[in-house]
C-alpha positions as CSV (number, residue, x, y, z in Angstrom):
1,M,-23.5,15.4,-13.4
2,T,-20.9,13.3,-11.6
3,L,-22.5,11.2,-9.5
4,L,-25.8,10.0,-10.2
5,A,-27.2,7.2,-7.6
6,A,-25.7,4.8,-5.4
7,A,-27.2,1.6,-3.5
8,V,-26.7,-0.1,-0.5
9,C,-26.5,-3.5,0.2
10,P,-25.7,-6.0,2.3
11,H,-23.3,-8.6,1.4
12,P,-24.4,-12.5,3.0
13,P,-23.7,-15.5,0.9
14,L,-27.5,-16.5,1.4
15,L,-28.4,-13.7,-0.7
16,V,-27.5,-16.4,-3.4
17,P,-30.4,-18.9,-3.9
18,Q,-28.5,-21.8,-5.0
19,V,-26.8,-21.1,-1.0
20,A,-30.1,-20.2,0.8
21,G,-32.0,-23.1,-0.4
22,R,-35.0,-22.8,-0.6
23,D,-35.8,-20.4,2.4
24,P,-37.5,-17.4,1.6
25,I,-34.9,-14.5,1.8
26,D,-36.7,-10.9,2.3
27,V,-33.2,-9.2,1.9
28,R,-32.7,-10.7,-1.6
29,D,-36.1,-9.1,-2.9
30,Q,-35.2,-5.6,-1.4
31,A,-31.4,-5.8,-2.2
32,L,-32.3,-7.3,-5.8
33,A,-34.9,-4.3,-6.3
34,A,-32.1,-1.3,-5.4
35,V,-30.0,-2.7,-7.8
36,R,-32.2,-3.1,-10.5
37,R,-33.3,1.2,-9.9
38,L,-29.9,1.9,-10.0
39,C,-29.1,0.2,-13.3
40,A,-32.5,2.2,-14.7
41,L,-31.4,5.0,-14.3
42,E,-29.1,4.0,-16.7
43,P,-25.5,5.3,-15.5
44,D,-22.6,5.7,-17.7
45,R,-20.5,3.8,-15.2
46,I,-20.7,1.4,-12.0
47,V,-18.4,1.4,-9.1
48,L,-18.5,-1.6,-6.7
49,V,-17.1,-0.6,-3.3
50,G,-16.2,-3.7,-0.7
51,D,-14.9,-5.1,2.0
52,D,-11.5,-6.4,1.3
53,A,-8.6,-7.8,2.7
54,T,-6.2,-5.0,1.6
55,E,-7.3,-2.2,-0.9
56,A,-6.9,-3.1,-4.5
57,V,-8.7,-2.3,-7.4
58,Y,-10.8,-4.8,-10.0
59,D,-11.3,-4.4,-13.7
60,E,-13.4,-6.0,-16.3
61,T,-11.5,-9.3,-15.6
62,S,-12.1,-10.2,-12.0
63,V,-14.2,-13.1,-11.0
64,G,-15.5,-13.9,-7.7
65,S,-16.5,-17.6,-6.5
66,L,-19.0,-19.2,-3.6
67,A,-16.7,-22.5,-3.9
68,G,-15.8,-22.0,0.0
69,F,-19.5,-22.0,0.5
70,G,-20.0,-24.7,-1.0
71,V,-21.5,-24.1,-4.6
72,D,-19.8,-24.1,-7.7
73,L,-20.5,-20.8,-9.0
74,T,-18.2,-17.9,-10.3
75,F,-19.7,-14.2,-10.8
76,P,-18.0,-11.9,-13.7
77,L,-17.9,-8.4,-12.9
78,A,-18.3,-7.2,-16.0
79,R,-20.5,-8.8,-19.0
80,P,-18.3,-9.9,-22.1
81,A,-19.7,-7.2,-24.9
82,T,-18.6,-4.5,-22.1
83,A,-14.9,-5.9,-21.8
84,K,-13.7,-3.2,-23.9
85,T,-14.8,-0.6,-22.2
86,T,-14.3,-1.4,-18.7
87,V,-10.9,-1.4,-19.5
88,K,-10.8,2.6,-19.7
89,T,-13.2,3.0,-16.7
90,T,-11.3,1.0,-14.5
91,A,-8.2,2.6,-14.8
92,S,-9.7,6.2,-14.3
93,A,-11.2,5.0,-11.3
94,A,-7.4,3.0,-9.9
95,G,-5.9,5.6,-8.2
96,A,-2.9,5.9,-8.5
97,G,-0.3,3.0,-7.0
98,V,-3.0,0.5,-6.4
99,S,-3.0,-2.9,-8.7
100,S,-5.4,-4.3,-10.4
101,R,-6.6,-8.1,-8.9
102,R,-8.6,-10.6,-10.7
103,R,-10.1,-12.8,-7.6
104,L,-13.1,-10.9,-5.7
105,P,-14.0,-10.6,-2.4
106,L,-17.4,-11.6,-1.1
107,S,-18.5,-8.3,-0.6
108,L,-17.5,-7.4,-4.1
109,T,-18.6,-11.7,-5.5
110,I,-22.1,-10.7,-4.2
111,G,-22.3,-7.2,-5.7
112,A,-21.4,-8.2,-9.2
113,W,-24.3,-11.3,-8.8
114,L,-26.9,-8.6,-7.8
115,L,-25.2,-7.3,-11.2
116,G,-25.6,-9.5,-13.2
117,E,-29.4,-10.1,-11.8
118,A,-30.3,-6.5,-12.1
119,G,-29.0,-7.6,-16.4
120,W,-26.6,-4.9,-15.6
121,A,-24.3,-5.3,-19.1
122,G,-22.3,-1.5,-19.0
123,P,-19.2,-0.7,-18.0
124,C,-17.9,-1.5,-14.3
125,A,-15.1,-1.7,-11.9
126,A,-14.4,-2.1,-8.0
127,R,-12.3,-1.1,-5.2
128,G,-11.7,-2.9,-2.0
129,V,-11.4,-1.1,1.2
130,P,-9.9,-3.2,4.3
131,A,-11.4,-2.6,7.7
132,T,-7.9,-0.5,8.2
133,T,-9.1,2.7,5.7
134,T,-9.3,5.3,7.9
135,P,-12.2,7.5,7.7
136,A,-10.3,10.4,6.5
137,A,-8.8,7.9,3.6
138,A,-12.1,6.4,2.5
139,A,-13.3,9.8,1.9
140,E,-10.6,10.8,0.0
141,L,-11.3,7.4,-2.2
142,G,-15.1,8.3,-2.4
143,A,-14.4,11.8,-3.4
144,G,-11.4,10.4,-5.9
145,L,-14.4,8.3,-7.5
146,V,-16.3,11.0,-8.1
147,D,-13.6,13.9,-9.8
148,A,-12.7,10.3,-11.9
149,A,-16.2,10.3,-13.5
150,A,-16.3,14.7,-13.6
151,A,-12.7,14.3,-15.4
152,D,-14.3,12.0,-18.6
153,G,-17.8,13.6,-18.0
154,S,-19.5,10.2,-17.1
155,R,-22.8,10.3,-15.0
156,L,-21.4,7.8,-11.8
157,A,-23.2,5.2,-10.1
158,L,-22.3,3.6,-7.1
159,L,-23.3,0.1,-5.6
160,I,-21.9,-0.1,-1.7
161,M,-21.7,-3.5,-0.1
162,G,-21.4,-3.5,3.8
163,D,-22.3,-5.5,6.2
164,A,-24.1,-3.9,9.8
165,S,-22.9,-5.7,12.8
166,A,-22.6,-8.9,13.1
167,R,-23.7,-9.5,16.9
168,R,-27.2,-8.3,17.1
169,T,-28.6,-11.4,19.2
170,V,-27.0,-14.4,21.5
171,K,-27.2,-16.0,18.2
172,A,-25.1,-13.7,15.9
173,P,-21.9,-14.7,13.8
174,G,-20.1,-12.7,17.1
175,S,-22.2,-13.7,19.8
176,L,-24.5,-10.6,21.7
177,D,-22.8,-7.1,22.3
178,P,-25.2,-4.4,23.5
179,R,-23.6,-1.8,21.7
180,A,-24.4,-3.2,18.5
181,D,-28.3,-2.6,18.1
182,A,-27.1,1.5,19.0
183,H,-24.5,1.6,16.4
184,D,-26.8,0.0,13.3
185,A,-29.5,2.4,14.2
186,S,-27.1,5.2,13.6
187,V,-26.0,3.9,10.0
188,A,-29.4,3.4,8.8
189,A,-30.4,7.0,10.7
190,A,-26.7,8.7,8.6
191,L,-28.1,6.8,5.0
192,A,-31.4,7.8,5.4
193,A,-31.1,11.3,6.5
194,L,-27.5,11.4,3.8
195,D,-25.7,12.4,7.0
196,V,-22.3,12.6,5.9
197,D,-20.9,13.8,8.9
198,A,-22.6,11.1,11.1
199,L,-21.7,8.2,8.0
200,L,-17.9,10.1,8.5
201,A,-18.2,10.0,12.3
202,L,-18.3,5.7,12.3
203,D,-15.4,4.7,14.7
204,P,-13.2,1.6,12.8
205,E,-12.2,0.7,15.6
206,L,-16.5,0.0,17.6
207,S,-17.2,-0.9,14.1
208,R,-14.4,-3.7,13.9
209,D,-15.4,-4.9,17.9
210,L,-18.9,-5.1,16.4
211,L,-17.6,-7.3,12.9
212,A,-19.7,-4.8,10.9
213,P,-17.7,-4.7,7.4
214,G,-19.4,-1.9,6.0
215,R,-18.2,1.3,7.9
216,A,-15.1,1.4,5.7
217,S,-17.6,1.5,2.9
218,W,-20.2,3.7,3.3
219,Q,-17.4,6.5,4.6
220,V,-16.4,5.6,0.7
221,L,-19.9,6.8,-0.4
222,A,-20.4,10.0,2.2
223,G,-16.6,10.8,0.4
224,A,-17.9,10.5,-3.1
225,L,-22.2,12.5,-1.7
226,R,-19.4,15.2,0.0
227,R,-17.3,15.9,-3.0
228,A,-20.8,15.9,-5.9
229,T,-22.8,17.9,-3.3
230,P,-21.1,19.6,-0.8
231,T,-23.9,21.5,0.8
232,D,-27.1,20.3,2.1
233,P,-27.7,17.2,0.0
234,A,-30.4,16.1,1.7
235,R,-32.0,19.2,-0.4
236,S,-31.0,18.2,-3.6
237,W,-31.1,13.9,-2.8
238,H,-34.0,11.8,-2.0
239,S,-32.9,8.4,0.3
240,E,-35.7,5.9,0.4
241,V,-34.9,2.8,2.8
242,R,-35.7,-0.5,1.8
243,Y,-34.8,-2.6,5.0
244,D,-33.2,-2.6,8.2
245,D,-33.6,-5.9,10.2
246,A,-31.3,-8.3,11.8
247,P,-33.2,-11.7,10.8
248,F,-30.0,-13.4,11.6
249,G,-28.4,-11.2,14.5
250,V,-26.5,-9.7,12.1
251,G,-27.8,-5.9,10.3
252,Y,-29.0,-6.2,6.8
253,L,-29.3,-2.3,5.6
254,V,-30.6,-2.0,1.8
255,V,-30.9,2.0,0.8
256,G,-31.1,3.9,-2.0
257,W,-29.8,7.2,-3.1
258,E,-31.0,9.6,-5.8
259,R,-31.0,13.3,-7.2
260,S,-33.8,14.5,-6.4
261,G,-36.4,15.0,-9.7
262,H,-34.0,12.9,-11.7
């Protein structure tokens, strides 16, 4: 077994209580539940994947900050007890020609916070994927993560960070785009059905127009599942949609994938 499970979560700063204040945030509870479940499966390694300005690998020394959102908080990618093992696992997942970096982008910062809240203390690494990543390149990256796990015999879990469209309502950050609802519904349906082909068919240009930064990360997940389960993953995997809504005009999806019968 290589790919054990995956969780898909959004990455708004308001997931963090110190940013959101006293407002109840339903998606926070669901994201934390999904990540806690991922950790409870006891993978040998968790790799975060999220939107970034450039393609990058982040090692155990990487730290995310929310100083830009008015709170003096930082979140390490790895817990101190796992630093020695994370160096090795990060290197195996990195791929050629991509250097490690220390400052996490927002998507991976929120992922690091989720892992910390869930109590994860095992090996961890992260990959940043830019909006310019093609579907084929994203799928290849996902396949490479699975290949790296197969090479060292480890059980891999993926934490995929990505918002859907920020143009779902008139008051949304990007204002209303009539295509946004259908776009996000197609993503939710593909994740619910473990439909790798539908995820890889997402159009990068449309996703950029709709301000949906999760597109490339979802396609990394699709490539990983295709490599781990080449034929009919719906027969051997289970999908649970925990959250699908756009409370602030931005589509948020929380979905868990597990091998059936685990």
